[in-house]
DRENGUZA-653134 format. One line per field, with one value per residue: residue in three letters; x, y, z of N, C-alpha, C, CB in turn. Coordinates in steps of 0.05 Angstrom, whole numbers, always signed. Glycine has a CB too. Layout:
<pts>
resn = Ala,...
n.u = X,...
n.v = Y,...
n.w = Z,...
ca.u = X,...
ca.v = Y,...
ca.w = Z,...
c.u = X,...
c.v = Y,...
c.w = Z,...
cb.u = X,...
cb.v = Y,...
cb.w = Z,...
</pts>
This chain:
<pts>
resn = Unk,Unk,Unk,Unk,Unk,Unk,Unk,Unk,Unk,Unk,Unk,Unk,Unk,Unk,Unk,Unk,Unk,Unk,Unk,Unk,Unk,Unk,Unk,Unk,Unk,Unk,Unk,Unk,Unk,Unk,Unk,Unk,Unk,Unk,Unk,Unk,Unk,Unk,Unk,Unk,Unk,Unk,Unk,Unk,Unk,Unk,Unk,Unk,Unk,Unk,Unk,Unk,Unk,Unk,Unk,Unk,Unk,Unk,Unk,Unk,Unk,Unk,Unk,Unk,Unk,Unk,Unk,Unk,Unk,Unk,Unk,Unk,Unk,Unk,Unk,Unk,Unk,Unk,Unk,Unk,Unk,Unk,Unk,Unk,Unk,Unk,Unk,Unk,Unk,Unk,Unk,Unk,Unk,Unk,Unk,Unk,Unk,Unk,Unk,Unk,Unk,Unk,Unk,Unk,Unk,Unk,Unk,Unk,Unk,Unk,Unk,Unk,Unk,Unk,Unk,Unk,Unk,Unk,Unk,Unk,Unk,Unk,Unk,Unk,Unk,Unk,Unk,Unk,Unk,Unk,Unk,Unk,Unk,Unk,Unk,Unk,Unk,Unk,Unk,Unk,Unk,Unk,Unk,Unk,Unk,Unk,Unk,Unk,Unk,Unk,Unk,Unk,Unk,Unk,Unk,Unk,Unk,Unk,Unk,Unk,Unk,Unk,Unk,Unk,Unk,Unk,Unk,Unk,Unk,Unk,Unk,Unk
n.u = +1566,+1605,+1663,+1697,+1684,+1697,+1754,+1779,+1758,+1781,+1835,+1835,+1821,+1866,+1907,+1888,+1886,+1941,+1965,+1936,+1911,+1954,+1986,+1961,+1945,+1903,+1863,+1874,+1828,+1795,+1781,+1801,+1753,+1730,+1739,+1711,+1707,+1748,+1814,+1885,+1949,+2016,+2085,+2143,+2208,+2250,+2305,+2349,+2312,+2254,+2184,+2119,+2050,+1978,+1932,+1874,+1836,+1834,+1835,+1837,+1818,+1820,+1812,+1806,+1823,+1848,+1903,+1929,+1908,+1924,+1908,+1903,+1913,+1892,+1912,+1895,+1914,+1903,+1913,+1908,+1942,+1938,+1965,+1995,+2010,+2060,+2064,+2040,+2013,+1995,+1996,+1986,+1988,+1983,+1992,+1988,+2006,+1974,+2001,+2052,+2088,+2127,+2110,+2069,+2078,+2058,+2077,+2068,+2091,+2088,+2121,+2121,+2171,+2193,+2179,+2168,+2174,+2156,+2153,+2134,+2121,+2109,+2091,+2101,+2145,+2198,+2215,+2254,+2257,+2228,+2202,+2146,+2117,+2064,+2020,+1967,+1914,+1861,+1805,+1837,+1904,+1975,+2023,+2088,+2136,+2197,+2250,+2278,+2271,+2256,+2300,+2340,+2337,+2331,+2273,+2229,+2170,+2116,+2051,+1992,+1929,+1866,+1821,+1804,+1770,+1722,+1739,+1708,+1679,+1688,+1636,+1600
n.v = +1911,+1858,+1828,+1807,+1835,+1886,+1886,+1884,+1933,+1971,+1963,+1980,+2033,+2053,+2047,+2079,+2129,+2137,+2135,+2168,+2214,+2234,+2255,+2298,+2367,+2403,+2458,+2522,+2545,+2504,+2446,+2378,+2330,+2298,+2328,+2369,+2415,+2390,+2390,+2388,+2387,+2396,+2385,+2387,+2365,+2370,+2349,+2400,+2439,+2465,+2459,+2482,+2473,+2483,+2443,+2440,+2382,+2311,+2259,+2192,+2126,+2056,+2001,+1947,+1929,+1901,+1882,+1856,+1806,+1804,+1816,+1881,+1946,+2010,+2076,+2137,+2198,+2261,+2324,+2392,+2453,+2525,+2572,+2604,+2572,+2534,+2480,+2450,+2404,+2341,+2273,+2213,+2144,+2091,+2025,+1978,+1916,+1863,+1817,+1829,+1839,+1883,+1953,+1983,+2037,+2097,+2159,+2226,+2291,+2360,+2420,+2464,+2485,+2438,+2368,+2308,+2237,+2174,+2105,+2045,+1983,+1914,+1899,+1939,+1985,+1997,+2056,+2098,+2101,+2087,+2094,+2090,+2120,+2113,+2152,+2148,+2191,+2205,+2214,+2221,+2231,+2226,+2219,+2200,+2203,+2179,+2180,+2169,+2201,+2184,+2205,+2205,+2245,+2267,+2256,+2279,+2276,+2302,+2291,+2315,+2295,+2316,+2283,+2217,+2198,+2148,+2101,+2100,+2053,+2052,+2080,+2080
n.w = +1847,+1827,+1857,+1819,+1773,+1789,+1795,+1741,+1723,+1759,+1746,+1692,+1701,+1729,+1691,+1650,+1676,+1688,+1638,+1600,+1627,+1657,+1618,+1596,+1603,+1646,+1629,+1661,+1682,+1695,+1735,+1749,+1729,+1771,+1817,+1842,+1892,+1921,+1949,+1957,+1990,+1967,+1972,+1937,+1924,+1874,+1845,+1859,+1871,+1905,+1908,+1922,+1932,+1937,+1911,+1869,+1864,+1869,+1919,+1925,+1949,+1951,+1988,+1976,+1924,+1862,+1823,+1764,+1779,+1833,+1899,+1923,+1954,+1932,+1915,+1888,+1864,+1839,+1809,+1787,+1778,+1775,+1726,+1757,+1799,+1834,+1823,+1767,+1748,+1775,+1780,+1812,+1819,+1862,+1876,+1925,+1937,+1973,+1984,+1998,+1958,+1914,+1912,+1861,+1821,+1791,+1771,+1753,+1748,+1738,+1735,+1705,+1695,+1683,+1671,+1707,+1712,+1739,+1732,+1755,+1747,+1736,+1686,+1650,+1617,+1659,+1694,+1727,+1800,+1864,+1931,+1975,+2031,+2075,+2115,+2152,+2173,+2209,+2166,+2123,+2102,+2092,+2039,+2027,+1980,+1956,+1911,+1845,+1782,+1713,+1687,+1725,+1763,+1829,+1867,+1914,+1948,+1985,+1999,+2023,+2041,+2058,+2061,+2038,+1983,+1961,+1910,+1849,+1806,+1735,+1698,+1739
ca.u = +1585,+1620,+1692,+1710,+1679,+1711,+1782,+1787,+1751,+1801,+1859,+1831,+1822,+1893,+1923,+1878,+1895,+1970,+1973,+1923,+1907,+1979,+1999,+1947,+1943,+1876,+1864,+1875,+1802,+1780,+1793,+1794,+1724,+1721,+1752,+1696,+1708,+1770,+1840,+1905,+1975,+2039,+2112,+2160,+2236,+2257,+2332,+2356,+2291,+2231,+2159,+2097,+2024,+1953,+1920,+1847,+1839,+1822,+1850,+1819,+1829,+1805,+1827,+1802,+1825,+1864,+1918,+1940,+1898,+1936,+1894,+1920,+1901,+1897,+1910,+1895,+1915,+1907,+1906,+1918,+1944,+1936,+1990,+2011,+2017,+2086,+2060,+2019,+1998,+2004,+1981,+1999,+1974,+1998,+1981,+2004,+1996,+1970,+2019,+2078,+2106,+2134,+2090,+2068,+2075,+2059,+2078,+2074,+2090,+2097,+2123,+2123,+2199,+2200,+2162,+2182,+2157,+2166,+2135,+2143,+2101,+2122,+2081,+2106,+2173,+2206,+2226,+2259,+2255,+2214,+2188,+2125,+2110,+2037,+2014,+1939,+1907,+1832,+1794,+1856,+1931,+1996,+2040,+2115,+2150,+2226,+2260,+2291,+2254,+2267,+2326,+2358,+2334,+2319,+2245,+2218,+2143,+2098,+2024,+1973,+1901,+1848,+1804,+1806,+1743,+1721,+1744,+1684,+1684,+1680,+1608,+1581
ca.v = +1901,+1835,+1832,+1799,+1857,+1909,+1885,+1894,+1961,+1986,+1961,+1997,+2061,+2061,+2050,+2102,+2153,+2142,+2139,+2190,+2238,+2244,+2268,+2321,+2388,+2414,+2487,+2533,+2553,+2480,+2426,+2352,+2324,+2287,+2342,+2392,+2419,+2377,+2403,+2375,+2402,+2381,+2396,+2371,+2372,+2358,+2357,+2419,+2459,+2458,+2470,+2477,+2482,+2471,+2437,+2429,+2356,+2290,+2238,+2169,+2102,+2031,+1981,+1919,+1927,+1879,+1889,+1832,+1784,+1805,+1834,+1905,+1972,+2030,+2104,+2154,+2227,+2277,+2352,+2412,+2480,+2547,+2580,+2617,+2552,+2522,+2453,+2453,+2379,+2319,+2248,+2191,+2119,+2073,+1999,+1964,+1888,+1852,+1794,+1840,+1845,+1911,+1972,+1991,+2066,+2114,+2187,+2247,+2317,+2381,+2446,+2486,+2486,+2411,+2346,+2285,+2213,+2149,+2083,+2020,+1962,+1891,+1895,+1962,+1992,+2010,+2082,+2110,+2084,+2101,+2081,+2108,+2115,+2123,+2160,+2154,+2211,+2209,+2205,+2227,+2224,+2236,+2200,+2210,+2188,+2185,+2164,+2183,+2199,+2169,+2217,+2203,+2268,+2260,+2265,+2275,+2288,+2299,+2298,+2314,+2294,+2318,+2260,+2199,+2189,+2121,+2098,+2091,+2038,+2066,+2077,+2077
ca.w = +1827,+1839,+1860,+1793,+1754,+1799,+1791,+1714,+1721,+1773,+1730,+1670,+1710,+1736,+1666,+1636,+1690,+1686,+1610,+1587,+1643,+1665,+1596,+1588,+1623,+1648,+1628,+1688,+1693,+1701,+1752,+1740,+1730,+1797,+1839,+1851,+1921,+1934,+1948,+1973,+1991,+1957,+1972,+1920,+1920,+1849,+1842,+1880,+1874,+1921,+1898,+1941,+1921,+1944,+1884,+1867,+1853,+1885,+1933,+1927,+1961,+1950,+2004,+1967,+1895,+1851,+1799,+1753,+1796,+1859,+1916,+1930,+1960,+1911,+1920,+1864,+1871,+1815,+1813,+1768,+1789,+1756,+1715,+1779,+1818,+1831,+1811,+1747,+1745,+1791,+1779,+1826,+1824,+1878,+1882,+1946,+1938,+2000,+1988,+2006,+1935,+1910,+1903,+1833,+1824,+1767,+1779,+1734,+1761,+1720,+1749,+1685,+1689,+1674,+1679,+1719,+1711,+1750,+1725,+1767,+1743,+1723,+1659,+1634,+1617,+1684,+1691,+1753,+1824,+1885,+1953,+1986,+2059,+2080,+2142,+2155,+2194,+2207,+2141,+2102,+2109,+2074,+2025,+2023,+1959,+1953,+1889,+1823,+1758,+1690,+1680,+1747,+1780,+1855,+1870,+1941,+1949,+2008,+1991,+2046,+2032,+2082,+2061,+2015,+1973,+1950,+1881,+1835,+1782,+1711,+1691,+1762
c.u = +1602,+1649,+1707,+1706,+1694,+1741,+1791,+1780,+1772,+1828,+1858,+1833,+1850,+1910,+1914,+1887,+1925,+1979,+1962,+1922,+1934,+1993,+1984,+1946,+1914,+1879,+1861,+1848,+1784,+1795,+1787,+1765,+1715,+1729,+1736,+1696,+1732,+1796,+1859,+1931,+1997,+2064,+2129,+2188,+2245,+2285,+2339,+2335,+2267,+2207,+2138,+2071,+2001,+1938,+1891,+1850,+1825,+1842,+1830,+1833,+1810,+1821,+1826,+1803,+1842,+1878,+1932,+1933,+1911,+1920,+1913,+1902,+1910,+1893,+1913,+1895,+1920,+1898,+1919,+1919,+1941,+1964,+2008,+2021,+2045,+2084,+2036,+2001,+2011,+1985,+1997,+1980,+1992,+1982,+1999,+1992,+1995,+1988,+2047,+2097,+2109,+2110,+2091,+2060,+2076,+2057,+2084,+2071,+2102,+2098,+2123,+2152,+2209,+2180,+2179,+2163,+2172,+2145,+2148,+2121,+2114,+2113,+2085,+2136,+2179,+2221,+2230,+2258,+2240,+2204,+2167,+2119,+2082,+2033,+1984,+1934,+1877,+1822,+1814,+1883,+1951,+2012,+2067,+2129,+2179,+2236,+2276,+2273,+2268,+2294,+2346,+2356,+2320,+2292,+2236,+2192,+2131,+2071,+2006,+1945,+1884,+1829,+1810,+1778,+1745,+1727,+1718,+1692,+1674,+1651,+1589,+1595
c.v = +1879,+1842,+1827,+1820,+1882,+1909,+1894,+1923,+1978,+1986,+1980,+2026,+2070,+2065,+2075,+2128,+2158,+2147,+2164,+2215,+2250,+2260,+2293,+2342,+2398,+2444,+2499,+2541,+2529,+2464,+2399,+2345,+2315,+2304,+2366,+2394,+2407,+2393,+2388,+2391,+2384,+2398,+2377,+2382,+2356,+2367,+2376,+2440,+2448,+2473,+2463,+2488,+2469,+2468,+2429,+2402,+2335,+2270,+2215,+2144,+2079,+2010,+1953,+1917,+1903,+1889,+1863,+1808,+1782,+1824,+1857,+1928,+1991,+2058,+2119,+2183,+2242,+2306,+2369,+2439,+2500,+2553,+2593,+2596,+2541,+2495,+2456,+2428,+2358,+2296,+2226,+2168,+2101,+2048,+1986,+1936,+1878,+1828,+1803,+1844,+1875,+1928,+1977,+2020,+2078,+2143,+2204,+2273,+2337,+2407,+2470,+2489,+2458,+2391,+2323,+2261,+2190,+2128,+2057,+2000,+1939,+1887,+1919,+1968,+2007,+2036,+2095,+2090,+2101,+2082,+2101,+2100,+2129,+2130,+2168,+2174,+2217,+2198,+2209,+2216,+2236,+2213,+2214,+2192,+2198,+2167,+2181,+2180,+2185,+2181,+2217,+2227,+2259,+2273,+2258,+2290,+2283,+2309,+2294,+2316,+2296,+2295,+2243,+2191,+2161,+2122,+2087,+2076,+2054,+2060,+2075,+2080
c.w = +1840,+1840,+1834,+1772,+1763,+1793,+1763,+1711,+1734,+1757,+1706,+1678,+1716,+1711,+1651,+1649,+1686,+1658,+1598,+1603,+1651,+1643,+1586,+1610,+1623,+1646,+1656,+1699,+1699,+1722,+1742,+1746,+1758,+1821,+1850,+1881,+1935,+1930,+1965,+1971,+1982,+1961,+1957,+1919,+1896,+1842,+1865,+1885,+1889,+1911,+1919,+1930,+1936,+1918,+1887,+1854,+1871,+1896,+1936,+1937,+1959,+1965,+1993,+1936,+1887,+1826,+1790,+1770,+1823,+1876,+1925,+1937,+1938,+1921,+1893,+1872,+1845,+1820,+1792,+1780,+1767,+1745,+1736,+1800,+1813,+1816,+1792,+1745,+1762,+1788,+1792,+1828,+1839,+1884,+1903,+1949,+1967,+2005,+1995,+1983,+1931,+1902,+1873,+1833,+1796,+1777,+1756,+1749,+1742,+1735,+1730,+1677,+1679,+1685,+1689,+1719,+1724,+1743,+1736,+1766,+1728,+1694,+1641,+1635,+1643,+1678,+1718,+1775,+1845,+1907,+1964,+2014,+2063,+2109,+2144,+2177,+2191,+2180,+2117,+2110,+2090,+2062,+2021,+2003,+1957,+1930,+1869,+1798,+1736,+1680,+1702,+1767,+1806,+1858,+1899,+1942,+1976,+1999,+2015,+2036,+2057,+2084,+2036,+2008,+1964,+1920,+1869,+1810,+1758,+1704,+1715,+1787
cb.u = +1603,+1615,+1704,+1699,+1649,+1706,+1792,+1773,+1724,+1805,+1864,+1804,+1805,+1906,+1919,+1847,+1889,+1984,+1966,+1895,+1891,+1997,+2002,+1918,+1963,+1862,+1843,+1893,+1788,+1775,+1784,+1813,+1718,+1731,+1778,+1667,+1684,+1774,+1838,+1910,+1980,+2036,+2122,+2149,+2254,+2237,+2337,+2382,+2282,+2235,+2152,+2104,+2021,+1936,+1936,+1828,+1868,+1801,+1863,+1806,+1836,+1798,+1817,+1776,+1838,+1846,+1938,+1971,+1902,+1966,+1882,+1937,+1909,+1878,+1932,+1871,+1937,+1891,+1914,+1901,+1971,+1923,+1986,+1994,+1996,+2100,+2055,+2031,+1997,+2007,+1973,+2010,+1965,+2007,+1977,+2002,+2014,+1941,+2019,+2090,+2095,+2156,+2093,+2048,+2098,+2036,+2098,+2056,+2104,+2079,+2149,+2112,+2216,+2228,+2143,+2193,+2150,+2171,+2131,+2153,+2076,+2116,+2052,+2090,+2180,+2223,+2209,+2240,+2283,+2189,+2208,+2099,+2131,+2016,+2032,+1923,+1924,+1825,+1768,+1858,+1933,+2015,+2028,+2131,+2136,+2242,+2238,+2319,+2246,+2247,+2322,+2386,+2317,+2338,+2225,+2238,+2125,+2108,+2014,+1980,+1895,+1832,+1773,+1824,+1734,+1694,+1769,+1665,+1669,+1698,+1605,+1567
cb.v = +1924,+1810,+1815,+1773,+1862,+1912,+1857,+1878,+1966,+1976,+1932,+1992,+2064,+2040,+2025,+2102,+2150,+2118,+2115,+2182,+2231,+2222,+2249,+2314,+2410,+2405,+2499,+2557,+2571,+2464,+2430,+2331,+2302,+2259,+2352,+2391,+2409,+2349,+2433,+2346,+2412,+2375,+2401,+2369,+2366,+2365,+2371,+2433,+2468,+2464,+2460,+2489,+2476,+2489,+2415,+2448,+2348,+2275,+2247,+2163,+2107,+2023,+1981,+1908,+1952,+1854,+1912,+1835,+1758,+1813,+1820,+1912,+1982,+2025,+2114,+2147,+2233,+2265,+2362,+2412,+2483,+2572,+2599,+2638,+2529,+2517,+2431,+2459,+2370,+2326,+2241,+2200,+2106,+2086,+1981,+1980,+1870,+1845,+1777,+1821,+1832,+1913,+1999,+1973,+2077,+2106,+2191,+2246,+2318,+2383,+2446,+2512,+2495,+2405,+2338,+2291,+2207,+2151,+2081,+2024,+1973,+1866,+1888,+1987,+2009,+1991,+2099,+2133,+2075,+2116,+2072,+2105,+2127,+2103,+2184,+2128,+2237,+2238,+2220,+2257,+2194,+2255,+2190,+2213,+2192,+2180,+2150,+2171,+2228,+2170,+2246,+2201,+2291,+2270,+2251,+2284,+2278,+2313,+2281,+2337,+2268,+2344,+2268,+2174,+2208,+2108,+2080,+2114,+2010,+2059,+2053,+2052
cb.w = +1815,+1823,+1882,+1783,+1751,+1829,+1795,+1693,+1733,+1801,+1720,+1656,+1735,+1754,+1648,+1634,+1720,+1697,+1594,+1579,+1668,+1675,+1574,+1578,+1619,+1674,+1609,+1688,+1672,+1676,+1782,+1753,+1711,+1800,+1830,+1840,+1933,+1923,+1956,+1965,+2020,+1927,+2002,+1891,+1946,+1826,+1815,+1872,+1846,+1951,+1870,+1969,+1891,+1965,+1870,+1850,+1849,+1868,+1960,+1899,+1991,+1921,+2032,+1977,+1883,+1845,+1804,+1750,+1782,+1858,+1940,+1906,+1989,+1887,+1941,+1845,+1892,+1791,+1840,+1742,+1802,+1769,+1691,+1793,+1817,+1858,+1832,+1720,+1715,+1821,+1749,+1853,+1796,+1905,+1857,+1974,+1922,+2004,+1963,+2025,+1909,+1889,+1918,+1816,+1841,+1747,+1802,+1709,+1789,+1695,+1765,+1697,+1714,+1683,+1656,+1747,+1682,+1781,+1694,+1797,+1727,+1739,+1660,+1644,+1592,+1701,+1672,+1758,+1834,+1874,+1976,+1968,+2079,+2071,+2151,+2160,+2192,+2210,+2135,+2096,+2110,+2089,+1998,+2049,+1932,+1979,+1875,+1817,+1749,+1667,+1671,+1737,+1767,+1878,+1849,+1963,+1927,+2035,+1967,+2067,+2016,+2081,+2061,+2020,+1950,+1956,+1875,+1829,+1782,+1687,+1674,+1761
</pts>
């Protein structure tokens, strides 16, 4: 697939994941479609409460993506926990432009006690604030997000992915 065809596909995937998938919950007996065999660890401090879970899901990375015609690296992390899990749903899309401009972040996390959302994109309604620190480790690594959600609640996340899979273009 050419680079010009991959860029719109990756953009579509990130919008679709952050808009549709982040708003739906996967039944507890299922895992997200692309997550068979995958699992990652999450510790979340949301306001004054701390939640910790190992979630079935997926961690994906594309070093040569593009968003709004800007070359950027892409990280996609999504997972669903069971009803017994502290964290019920997590969806994170991070675009890191190679030109040094601000990260574009879409986060949705649901603990069952409440949901939290952060949206940072120049072409969408801004909601909340956040910074992300990446720590590569072998084939995986961790992401640390610090910010405030759309209601002003403090959000601190640490997501540890044992591996990052390649991002596949839609349809292939």
